C-alpha positions as CSV (number, residue, x, y, z in Angstrom):
1,X,-123.2,-165.4,-3.2
2,X,-122.4,-168.7,-4.4
3,X,-118.9,-170.1,-6.1
4,X,-118.6,-172.3,-9.3
5,X,-116.1,-173.3,-9.8
6,X,-115.2,-175.2,-13.2
7,X,-112.0,-177.6,-13.5
8,X,-109.2,-177.9,-15.3
9,X,-106.0,-177.4,-16.3
10,X,-104.3,-174.3,-17.2
11,X,-102.7,-173.4,-20.9
12,X,-103.0,-173.5,-24.1
13,X,-102.3,-177.4,-24.4
14,X,-104.7,-178.5,-22.5
15,X,-107.4,-176.1,-23.4
16,X,-109.6,-178.9,-25.3
17,X,-108.8,-182.0,-23.2
18,X,-112.3,-183.7,-22.1
19,X,-110.2,-182.9,-18.3
20,X,-111.5,-179.1,-19.2
21,X,-114.9,-179.3,-19.8
22,X,-115.4,-177.4,-16.9
23,X,-113.0,-174.3,-17.9
24,X,-115.1,-174.7,-20.7
25,X,-118.4,-174.5,-18.8
26,X,-116.7,-171.5,-16.7
27,X,-116.5,-169.1,-20.5
28,X,-119.6,-169.8,-21.3
29,X,-121.4,-169.0,-18.2
30,X,-119.0,-165.8,-18.1
31,X,-119.8,-165.2,-22.2
32,X,-123.5,-166.0,-21.7
33,X,-123.9,-163.1,-18.4
34,X,-122.0,-160.6,-19.5
35,X,-119.5,-161.4,-17.1
36,X,-116.3,-158.4,-16.3
37,X,-112.9,-159.5,-17.4
38,X,-111.4,-162.9,-15.7
39,X,-108.7,-161.1,-13.0
40,X,-106.1,-163.5,-11.4
41,X,-107.7,-164.2,-8.5
42,X,-107.3,-167.5,-5.9
43,X,-104.6,-169.0,-7.0
44,X,-106.6,-169.0,-10.6
45,X,-109.3,-167.1,-12.9
46,X,-111.8,-165.2,-11.1
47,X,-114.4,-162.9,-12.0
48,X,-118.6,-162.5,-10.8
49,X,-121.8,-163.1,-13.1
50,X,-125.4,-161.7,-11.7
51,X,-127.2,-164.9,-11.7
52,X,-131.2,-164.8,-10.9
53,X,-131.1,-162.4,-8.0
54,X,-127.7,-163.6,-6.3
55,X,-124.4,-163.6,-7.6
56,X,-121.8,-166.2,-8.6
57,X,-117.9,-165.7,-8.5
58,X,-116.8,-167.6,-11.3
59,X,-113.2,-169.4,-10.9
60,X,-111.0,-171.0,-12.8
61,X,-108.0,-172.7,-10.8
62,X,-104.7,-172.5,-12.1
63,X,-103.0,-174.6,-9.7
64,X,-103.0,-177.7,-11.9
65,X,-105.8,-179.8,-11.5
66,X,-104.6,-182.4,-8.5
67,X,-104.4,-179.1,-6.5
68,X,-107.6,-177.3,-7.2
69,X,-108.7,-177.0,-3.7
70,X,-105.9,-174.8,-3.0
71,X,-107.6,-172.4,-5.3
72,X,-111.2,-173.1,-4.2
73,X,-110.6,-172.6,-0.4
74,X,-108.9,-169.1,-0.8
75,X,-112.2,-168.1,-2.7
76,X,-114.5,-169.5,0.3
77,X,-112.1,-168.0,2.9
78,X,-112.3,-164.6,1.0
79,X,-115.6,-164.5,0.4
80,X,-116.8,-166.6,3.5
81,X,-118.5,-169.0,1.1
82,X,-120.7,-172.1,2.9
83,X,-119.6,-174.8,1.7
84,X,-122.9,-175.8,0.2
85,X,-122.5,-172.6,-1.5
86,X,-119.8,-173.9,-3.8
87,X,-120.5,-175.6,-7.3
88,X,-118.3,-177.5,-8.9
89,X,-117.8,-178.5,-13.1
90,X,-116.4,-181.0,-13.6
91,X,-116.0,-183.7,-16.3
92,X,-117.1,-187.7,-15.6
93,X,-115.7,-190.9,-16.7
94,X,-118.6,-192.8,-15.9
95,X,-121.0,-190.9,-17.6
96,X,-121.9,-191.4,-21.3
97,X,-120.7,-188.1,-23.1
98,X,-122.9,-184.5,-23.4
99,X,-125.1,-186.7,-20.2
100,X,-124.9,-184.1,-16.9
101,X,-125.4,-185.3,-12.9
102,X,-126.0,-183.2,-9.9
103,X,-125.3,-184.4,-6.3
104,X,-124.1,-183.0,-3.1
105,X,-120.7,-185.0,-1.8
106,X,-120.6,-188.9,-2.2
107,X,-117.3,-190.1,-3.6
108,X,-114.6,-188.7,-6.2
109,X,-114.5,-191.4,-8.2
110,X,-110.2,-191.4,-8.7
111,X,-110.9,-187.3,-9.8
112,X,-107.9,-185.6,-8.6
113,X,-109.7,-182.4,-8.3
114,X,-112.7,-183.2,-6.3
115,X,-109.7,-185.2,-4.5
116,X,-107.7,-182.7,-3.1
117,X,-110.8,-180.2,-2.9
118,X,-112.4,-182.3,-0.2
119,X,-109.0,-183.1,1.3
120,X,-108.5,-179.3,2.0
121,X,-112.4,-177.6,2.3
122,X,-114.8,-180.6,3.1
123,X,-116.8,-182.6,1.0
124,X,-119.7,-181.2,0.9
125,X,-120.1,-179.5,-2.3
126,X,-122.1,-179.1,-4.8
127,X,-121.1,-181.0,-8.4
128,X,-122.6,-180.7,-12.0
129,X,-120.7,-183.8,-13.1
130,X,-120.3,-184.0,-17.2
131,X,-119.8,-187.1,-18.2
132,X,-116.7,-187.3,-20.4
133,X,-117.2,-191.7,-21.4
134,X,-115.1,-194.1,-20.2
135,X,-112.6,-195.4,-22.5
136,X,-113.2,-198.6,-22.1
137,X,-110.1,-199.6,-20.1
138,X,-108.5,-198.2,-17.1
139,X,-105.5,-198.1,-18.9
140,X,-106.2,-195.5,-21.0
141,X,-108.1,-193.5,-18.8
142,X,-105.2,-190.6,-18.7
143,X,-104.7,-190.6,-22.1
144,X,-108.3,-190.2,-22.7
145,X,-109.3,-187.5,-20.0
146,X,-106.5,-185.5,-21.2
147,X,-106.4,-186.0,-25.2
148,X,-109.5,-183.5,-26.9
149,X,-112.4,-183.6,-27.8
150,X,-112.8,-184.6,-31.5
151,X,-114.0,-182.2,-34.5
152,X,-117.1,-184.3,-34.4
153,X,-117.7,-183.8,-31.0
154,X,-117.1,-179.9,-31.0
155,X,-120.6,-179.1,-31.7
156,X,-122.2,-181.6,-29.3
157,X,-119.2,-179.8,-26.7
158,X,-120.4,-176.5,-27.9
159,X,-124.2,-177.2,-26.8
160,X,-123.6,-178.6,-23.6
161,X,-121.7,-175.8,-22.0
162,X,-124.8,-173.5,-23.4
163,X,-127.2,-175.7,-22.0
164,X,-125.2,-175.6,-19.1
165,X,-125.2,-172.0,-18.8
166,X,-128.2,-171.0,-19.6
167,X,-130.5,-173.1,-16.6
168,X,-127.6,-171.9,-14.3
169,X,-129.7,-169.3,-12.2
170,X,-132.0,-172.8,-11.6
171,X,-128.2,-174.1,-9.1
172,X,-128.6,-170.6,-7.7
173,X,-132.1,-171.5,-6.5
174,X,-130.4,-174.9,-5.7
175,X,-133.0,-176.2,-7.7
176,X,-130.4,-179.1,-9.1
177,X,-132.8,-182.1,-10.2
178,X,-134.2,-179.7,-12.3
179,X,-131.5,-178.2,-13.2
180,X,-130.4,-181.1,-13.9
181,X,-133.4,-182.7,-15.7
182,X,-133.2,-179.2,-18.4
183,X,-129.7,-179.7,-19.1
184,X,-130.4,-183.2,-19.9
185,X,-133.5,-182.5,-21.8
186,X,-131.5,-179.9,-23.8
187,X,-129.3,-182.4,-24.5
188,X,-131.7,-185.3,-25.8
């Protein structure tokens, strides 16, 4: 079993924010793999899906971004999941919109959700870094990540979430480079 975590902020006012691309990815995974309804668990919303020959718990922490580690830690402890079997889907300013990179460990690049998870759980979890682009000036970052995707970006976001979901069995198999390549090729 693996734990797939989508980072975002709870509440309808944040639903379309760039910072919530992780939640959007989890919602698409749940739809695509016909997950049971989300249930309140682990200070978040959780459900399970079968991907290939293994199961994945999908988790959307409801602790707000800066406290995501609390929710992730609860799920890890409950299921006794190794940190290497945790995959965190999150927004990434340093990548162009729609570009995806997968890595294990590393720095948090100022991302408070990652900082929280690393501080509580450790740093050696897998990350699906989902590009949202940079506003161009550091002083604009807070407003950028908390702004909604523009209407002309919605189709691209939907296509990206489908590609993330369609190829998710590769993450279960820990074929991270193949996953990254196939998602990026789909967005081509």
